[in-house]
N, C-alpha and C positions, 0 to 999 in steps of 0.2 A: 235425424230429426231435425223437423219442423215447428215451428213456435209462433200460434197466433199472435200472442203477450206482449212478446219479443220480452220471456224469461229465461234464463238458464235453465238447464237442466242435464244432470247427470248423469250417462245411463252407460252401462257396461253391459257390453254384452260378446262374443266370440263369430264379432266380425267388425265392419267398418264403421265406425259411426260416425257420421257429418253432423253440423249444424246450420240451423240457416234461423233465418228470423226475418219474420214480417212477408206481405205481399210481396215486394218486388226480387224476396229471392225461394219462391214459390216454385215457378218451371225449374231452378237450379237444381229442386230438393226433390221434386219429385223427379228429374231429368235421369232413364235406365234403373226404373226401381221394378222388380220383382213380386213385390210388396208390401203396399200400404196399408197400414194400419189407423184411424182416424179416429181418438178418441176423443175430437176435437166439439170444442163448444165449449156451455158452460151446464154448473150443476143446478138440477131443481134446487129452488129454496124457500124457506116460507114465504108466503105471497105470492108467492111466482108459479102462474095455471100451467099445466099442458101445456095450451094455448101460447101464452105468451118465451115458455122454454121454443118450441117446435119455430113460431119465428126464427129469434135468435139462429139454434141450431143447424133448422133448414138454410140459412145463407149463407153459413160454414160450408155445411156440404156439396150446396152446389160449386160454389167458387174451389175449392177440392178438387170436388169431381171433374170441373169443367180442367182444371190442372191435367189432371189422371190422363184426360181423353188429349191431351194435348203431346203430354212427356213421358207416357209410359201406360198406350190404351191396353196390355195386354198382361196388366201386373194383374193378380190375386190383392181384393180389396176389403179389407176388417170393418168393417163402418161400426163401432159400438156409444155412437150420440145419440142420445136420446131425447126423446123417446125414439129407441131403434125401427116401431112399428112404422114411422111414419116417416121418418130418413132415409132408410132404403128405399122408399119408393121415389125420391130422389131425386137418387143416385141414379138410381136406373135410368130411369126419364135424360139424366142429363147424358147415358152414356147410349139408350136409342137413338136422343135426337144427333149422336157427332157419330152413329154406329158399331160405336165399337162393345156394344153391351153382349154379354158372355153371363147368362146365371147360374154358369161353375164359377166365375171366379168374383159373383157381387156375395158378401156372408153378410148379414148381419149378427151381432157378439152378442144374447143377450144375460152373457153369464155373469159379469156384472155386476148386476142389477138383482139375482137369484141371492149372491156372496152378499153384497148389502144386505137383501130381506133375512136373511138369516144371521148374521151380526148384529141387527138390530135384532131381533124373534131370542136372539142367545142371552142378551142385554139384557130384556128385559122382565126375560122367567130365571134367573141368573140373579141377579138384582133387582127383586124387585120387592119390594119392604116393606109392603101392604101384607104379605103372608102370616 
């Protein structure tokens, strides 16, 4: 597990989990990985436009994907960083430039947004006091 914000995260899996913090440990975190899940980035907050979000998250995705090309070029990459429809092409270009691009190994994960949207609608319907 690698954290760009250098915070402690506890995860329980039926597998070996190692913790890494910050840019200096990125290569160590990625070396030998078969699967890389990138939920990295900042969430969209009130007042932040999609363009602002893209600029921040695009840089994070680019840096992580450059690390993937160096340390685990054959890994399957699940990209959750928003906006997914814009960050997946960035990852693809980084991999193409390095000669490691395989469209079967780069996946944009959008289900998180669907779950959030469904939760929002649920709360609006159930807790709407104006009815």
